[in-house]
C-alpha positions, 0 to 999 in steps of 0.5 A, a space after each residue: 833337147 831344149 827346153 821345149 817352147 810351146 805356143 798358142 794362138 788363140 786367133 780370133 777366140 776368147 772374150 774378157 772373162 774367158 780369156 782372163 780365166 783361161 790365161 790365170 790357169 796357165 799362169 799358177 800352172 806354169 809356175 808349178 813346171 818352170 824352168 821345165 818349158 817355156 809358155 807363150 799365149 797369142 789371144 785376141 788383141 783386145 786382150 792383151 792389156 788385161 792378160 799381160 796384166 795378169 801374167 805380171 813379170 810370171 813366166 807366162 810369155 804374152 804375144 800377138 797374132 799381127 802387126 801392121 809394118 808401118 809406125 803409124 798413119 792412115 791404116 783403120 783398123 790395124 795395129 802397130 808393133 809399138 802400139 802391141 808393144 805398149 800394151 805389153 806383148 813380147 811377141 808376134 806372129 807374123 806370116 801365119 798361112 792364114 794370112 798369108 792365104 789373105 794375099 800377104 807375101 813374105 816381103 811384107 812379113 819380112 817388113 813387118 818383122 823389121 817393125 816389130 823388131 824395132 818396137 821390141 818385139 820377137 817375131 815368131 815368123 811362119 813358113 810352109 807350103 801347100 798341098 799343091 806346092 808339096 805333090 809337085 815336088 816343090 816343098 823344099 823350094 817353096 820353104 827355103 824361099 819363104 824363109 829367106 825372104 821373110 827375114 829382114 836384114 841385120 836380123 840376128 839368131 837370139 831375135 827369131 822364132 820359126 814356125 813350120 807350118 804345112 799348110 796341107 796339114 792344117 785342119 785337113 784331116 791330113 797329117 805330116 808324118 815323123 820323116 816328113 817333119 824332121 826332115 824340113 825341120 833339118 832344111 830349115 835349120 840348115 838354111 837359117 845357119 847359112 842366113 843368120 849369124 849363129 842361125 842354126 840356134 834359132 828355134 823351130 816350131 811345128 805347127 801342123 795341126 798339134 794335139 794332146 794326143 799327137 805332140 809327144 811324137 812331135 816334140 820328141 824329133 830332132 830338129 823340134 824345138 817347139 809347137 805351135 799350136 791352134 786349137 788345142 792351145 784353147 783346152 788348158 788340160 790340152 795345153 798342158 799336156 802338150 807342154 808336158 809331152 815336151 818333157 816326157 811328162 804325157 
Protein backbone atom coordinates (compact mmCIF):
# COMPACT_ATOMS: atom_id res chain seq x y z
CA UNK A 1 0.00 0.00 0.00
CA UNK A 2 1.15 3.56 -0.73
CA UNK A 3 1.54 6.12 2.03
CA UNK A 4 -1.90 6.18 3.70
CA UNK A 5 -3.88 9.42 3.59
CA UNK A 6 -5.66 10.04 6.89
CA UNK A 7 -8.25 12.83 6.79
CA UNK A 8 -10.15 14.15 9.79
CA UNK A 9 -13.45 15.99 9.48
CA UNK A 10 -14.07 17.91 12.69
CA UNK A 11 -17.56 18.93 11.52
CA UNK A 12 -19.15 21.60 13.77
CA UNK A 13 -16.85 20.97 16.71
CA UNK A 14 -14.05 22.91 18.32
CA UNK A 15 -13.57 26.32 19.86
CA UNK A 16 -10.26 28.12 19.44
CA UNK A 17 -8.41 26.90 22.55
CA UNK A 18 -9.31 23.23 22.20
CA UNK A 19 -8.89 23.26 18.43
CA UNK A 20 -5.39 24.72 18.61
CA UNK A 21 -4.40 22.27 21.34
CA UNK A 22 -5.53 19.33 19.22
CA UNK A 23 -3.90 20.64 16.06
CA UNK A 24 -0.61 21.34 17.86
CA UNK A 25 -0.59 17.82 19.32
CA UNK A 26 -1.13 16.26 15.90
CA UNK A 27 1.40 18.50 14.15
CA UNK A 28 4.13 17.68 16.66
CA UNK A 29 3.37 13.96 16.57
CA UNK A 30 3.27 13.88 12.78
CA UNK A 31 6.82 15.17 12.62
CA UNK A 32 7.92 11.92 14.28
CA UNK A 33 6.24 9.58 11.76
CA UNK A 34 6.72 11.42 8.47
CA UNK A 35 6.93 10.47 5.66
CA UNK A 36 5.09 7.31 6.67
CA UNK A 37 1.65 8.91 6.66
CA UNK A 38 -0.12 11.96 5.24
CA UNK A 39 -2.60 13.66 7.53
CA UNK A 40 -5.27 16.25 6.75
CA UNK A 41 -7.52 17.91 9.30
CA UNK A 42 -10.59 19.91 8.35
CA UNK A 43 -11.61 22.12 11.28
CA UNK A 44 -14.45 24.63 11.30
CA UNK A 45 -13.75 27.64 9.09
CA UNK A 46 -13.40 29.86 12.17
CA UNK A 47 -10.18 28.00 13.05
CA UNK A 48 -8.58 27.79 9.62
CA UNK A 49 -6.28 30.80 9.85
CA UNK A 50 -5.02 29.96 13.33
CA UNK A 51 -4.43 26.29 12.57
CA UNK A 52 -2.73 26.87 9.23
CA UNK A 53 -0.43 29.36 10.94
CA UNK A 54 0.34 26.76 13.59
CA UNK A 55 0.97 24.04 11.00
CA UNK A 56 3.26 26.32 9.01
CA UNK A 57 5.40 24.43 6.50
CA UNK A 58 5.19 21.19 8.48
CA UNK A 59 3.57 17.97 7.28
CA UNK A 60 0.10 18.56 8.76
CA UNK A 61 -2.33 19.51 5.99
CA UNK A 62 -5.31 21.75 6.75
CA UNK A 63 -8.54 21.85 4.78
CA UNK A 64 -12.07 23.20 4.85
CA UNK A 65 -15.39 21.37 5.10
CA UNK A 66 -17.27 22.97 2.19
CA UNK A 67 -17.23 25.98 -0.11
CA UNK A 68 -19.67 27.96 -2.22
CA UNK A 69 -19.62 27.49 -5.97
CA UNK A 70 -19.55 31.25 -6.66
CA UNK A 71 -16.45 33.40 -6.29
CA UNK A 72 -18.30 36.21 -4.48
CA UNK A 73 -21.67 37.87 -4.19
CA UNK A 74 -24.86 38.02 -2.14
CA UNK A 75 -24.57 34.63 -0.45
CA UNK A 76 -25.03 35.38 3.23
CA UNK A 77 -23.27 32.93 5.52
CA UNK A 78 -21.30 31.20 2.77
CA UNK A 79 -17.57 31.14 2.07
CA UNK A 80 -15.94 31.05 -1.33
CA UNK A 81 -13.09 28.73 -2.24
CA UNK A 82 -10.84 31.76 -2.64
CA UNK A 83 -11.62 32.87 0.93
CA UNK A 84 -10.73 29.44 2.27
CA UNK A 85 -7.50 29.36 0.29
CA UNK A 86 -6.71 32.85 1.57
CA UNK A 87 -7.19 31.52 5.12
CA UNK A 88 -4.56 28.87 4.37
CA UNK A 89 -6.59 25.80 3.41
CA UNK A 90 -5.08 23.39 0.89
CA UNK A 91 -8.03 20.99 0.56
CA UNK A 92 -11.81 21.12 0.83
CA UNK A 93 -14.37 18.40 1.53
CA UNK A 94 -17.24 18.47 -0.97
CA UNK A 95 -20.42 16.43 -1.32
CA UNK A 96 -20.34 15.03 2.20
CA UNK A 97 -23.44 12.97 2.96
CA UNK A 98 -24.50 15.55 5.54
CA UNK A 99 -24.53 18.16 2.76
CA UNK A 100 -26.22 15.89 0.23
CA UNK A 101 -28.93 15.10 2.78
CA UNK A 102 -29.81 18.82 2.76
CA UNK A 103 -30.53 18.78 -0.97
CA UNK A 104 -27.06 19.26 -2.42
CA UNK A 105 -26.81 17.30 -5.67
CA UNK A 106 -23.84 16.13 -7.70
CA UNK A 107 -24.13 18.98 -10.20
CA UNK A 108 -23.62 21.47 -7.38
CA UNK A 109 -20.73 19.38 -6.03
CA UNK A 110 -19.10 19.55 -9.48
CA UNK A 111 -19.55 23.33 -9.57
CA UNK A 112 -17.98 23.63 -6.13
CA UNK A 113 -15.11 21.39 -7.22
CA UNK A 114 -14.49 23.63 -10.23
CA UNK A 115 -14.44 26.67 -7.94
CA UNK A 116 -12.06 24.91 -5.58
CA UNK A 117 -9.66 24.01 -8.37
CA UNK A 118 -9.67 27.56 -9.71
CA UNK A 119 -8.65 28.79 -6.25
CA UNK A 120 -5.87 26.25 -5.80
CA UNK A 121 -7.75 23.95 -3.43
CA UNK A 122 -7.74 20.17 -3.84
CA UNK A 123 -11.29 18.78 -3.60
CA UNK A 124 -11.99 15.71 -1.48
CA UNK A 125 -15.25 14.57 -3.06
CA UNK A 126 -17.56 12.28 -1.09
CA UNK A 127 -19.88 9.73 -2.69
CA UNK A 128 -21.99 6.94 -1.25
CA UNK A 129 -25.35 5.21 -1.25
CA UNK A 130 -28.15 5.18 1.33
CA UNK A 131 -29.52 2.04 2.97
CA UNK A 132 -32.64 2.14 0.77
CA UNK A 133 -30.48 2.33 -2.35
CA UNK A 134 -28.25 -0.53 -1.22
CA UNK A 135 -31.16 -2.79 -0.29
CA UNK A 136 -32.70 -2.08 -3.69
CA UNK A 137 -29.52 -3.33 -5.36
CA UNK A 138 -28.66 0.14 -6.66
CA UNK A 139 -25.44 0.84 -4.74
CA UNK A 140 -23.08 0.44 -7.70
CA UNK A 141 -25.31 2.44 -10.03
CA UNK A 142 -25.78 5.29 -7.54
CA UNK A 143 -22.11 5.55 -6.62
CA UNK A 144 -20.92 5.43 -10.24
CA UNK A 145 -23.43 8.15 -11.17
CA UNK A 146 -22.47 10.35 -8.23
CA UNK A 147 -18.82 9.99 -9.15
CA UNK A 148 -19.37 10.82 -12.80
CA UNK A 149 -21.64 13.79 -12.08
CA UNK A 150 -19.49 15.24 -9.27
CA UNK A 151 -16.32 15.67 -11.35
CA UNK A 152 -16.04 18.95 -13.25
CA UNK A 153 -14.65 19.08 -16.79
CA UNK A 154 -10.89 19.39 -17.06
CA UNK A 155 -10.08 17.70 -13.77
CA UNK A 156 -7.01 15.46 -13.69
CA UNK A 157 -5.98 12.61 -11.43
CA UNK A 158 -3.56 14.67 -9.36
CA UNK A 159 -6.11 17.31 -8.40
CA UNK A 160 -8.77 15.26 -6.59
CA UNK A 161 -9.30 12.75 -3.79
CA UNK A 162 -12.43 10.60 -3.56
CA UNK A 163 -14.02 9.34 -0.35
CA UNK A 164 -16.51 6.48 -0.40
CA UNK A 165 -18.88 6.93 2.54
CA UNK A 166 -21.77 4.47 2.65
CA UNK A 167 -24.45 6.59 4.29
CA UNK A 168 -26.03 3.54 5.92
CA UNK A 169 -22.80 2.81 7.83
CA UNK A 170 -22.36 6.26 9.38
CA UNK A 171 -23.54 6.59 12.97
CA UNK A 172 -26.06 3.76 12.59
CA UNK A 173 -24.28 0.89 14.30
CA UNK A 174 -24.14 -0.94 10.97
CA UNK A 175 -20.79 -1.66 9.36
CA UNK A 176 -19.73 -2.45 5.81
CA UNK A 177 -17.88 -5.75 5.64
CA UNK A 178 -14.49 -6.16 4.00
CA UNK A 179 -15.94 -7.52 0.78
CA UNK A 180 -18.33 -4.60 0.41
CA UNK A 181 -15.61 -2.01 1.01
CA UNK A 182 -13.10 -3.63 -1.34
CA UNK A 183 -15.76 -4.16 -4.00
CA UNK A 184 -16.96 -0.57 -3.97
CA UNK A 185 -13.41 0.77 -4.02
CA UNK A 186 -12.62 -1.45 -7.01
CA UNK A 187 -15.73 -0.11 -8.77
CA UNK A 188 -14.77 3.50 -8.04
CA UNK A 189 -11.20 3.03 -9.25
CA UNK A 190 -12.41 1.36 -12.44
CA UNK A 191 -14.81 4.24 -13.07
CA UNK A 192 -12.09 6.80 -12.39
CA UNK A 193 -9.84 5.09 -14.92
CA UNK A 194 -12.46 5.78 -17.60
CA UNK A 195 -13.26 9.33 -16.46
CA UNK A 196 -9.84 10.93 -15.92
CA UNK A 197 -6.41 10.59 -17.49
CA UNK A 198 -4.51 8.44 -15.01
CA UNK A 199 -7.72 8.13 -13.02
CA UNK A 200 -6.81 4.72 -11.70
CA UNK A 201 -4.17 6.43 -9.55
CA UNK A 202 -6.63 8.73 -7.76
CA UNK A 203 -6.66 8.13 -4.03
CA UNK A 204 -9.91 6.61 -2.80
CA UNK A 205 -10.55 6.89 0.94
CA UNK A 206 -13.09 5.00 3.03
CA UNK A 207 -15.38 7.01 5.29
CA UNK A 208 -17.90 4.73 7.00
CA UNK A 209 -17.55 5.20 10.78
CA UNK A 210 -13.81 4.59 10.95
CA UNK A 211 -12.46 4.05 14.46
CA UNK A 212 -9.19 3.05 16.10
CA UNK A 213 -10.63 -0.44 16.51
CA UNK A 214 -11.48 -1.09 12.85
CA UNK A 215 -8.93 1.08 11.03
CA UNK A 216 -6.28 -1.60 10.48
CA UNK A 217 -8.71 -4.03 8.87
CA UNK A 218 -9.99 -1.29 6.56
CA UNK A 219 -6.68 0.33 5.63
CA UNK A 220 -5.14 -2.94 4.48
CA UNK A 221 -7.95 -3.79 2.06
CA UNK A 222 -7.11 -3.62 -1.65
CA UNK A 223 -8.06 -0.29 -3.20
CA UNK A 224 -8.27 1.58 0.11
CA UNK A 225 -5.76 4.44 0.03
CA UNK A 226 -6.73 6.03 3.32
CA UNK A 227 -9.69 6.99 5.47
CA UNK A 228 -11.97 9.95 6.13
CA UNK A 229 -12.59 10.05 9.86
CA UNK A 230 -15.35 11.87 11.71
CA UNK A 231 -15.76 11.71 15.48
CA UNK A 232 -12.53 9.81 16.13
CA UNK A 233 -10.53 12.67 14.58
CA UNK A 234 -11.42 14.79 17.62
CA UNK A 235 -9.66 12.33 19.94
CA UNK A 236 -5.90 12.63 19.45
CA UNK A 237 -5.06 9.15 20.74
CA UNK A 238 -7.65 7.54 18.47
CA UNK A 239 -6.69 9.60 15.43
CA UNK A 240 -3.01 8.75 15.89
CA UNK A 241 -3.89 5.07 16.30
CA UNK A 242 -5.83 5.19 13.03
CA UNK A 243 -2.84 6.72 11.27
CA UNK A 244 -0.49 4.11 12.72
CA UNK A 245 -2.87 1.35 11.65
CA UNK A 246 -2.06 2.16 8.05
CA UNK A 247 1.60 1.55 8.80
CA UNK A 248 1.02 -1.74 10.55
CA UNK A 249 1.71 -0.08 13.88
CA UNK A 250 -1.62 -0.78 15.52
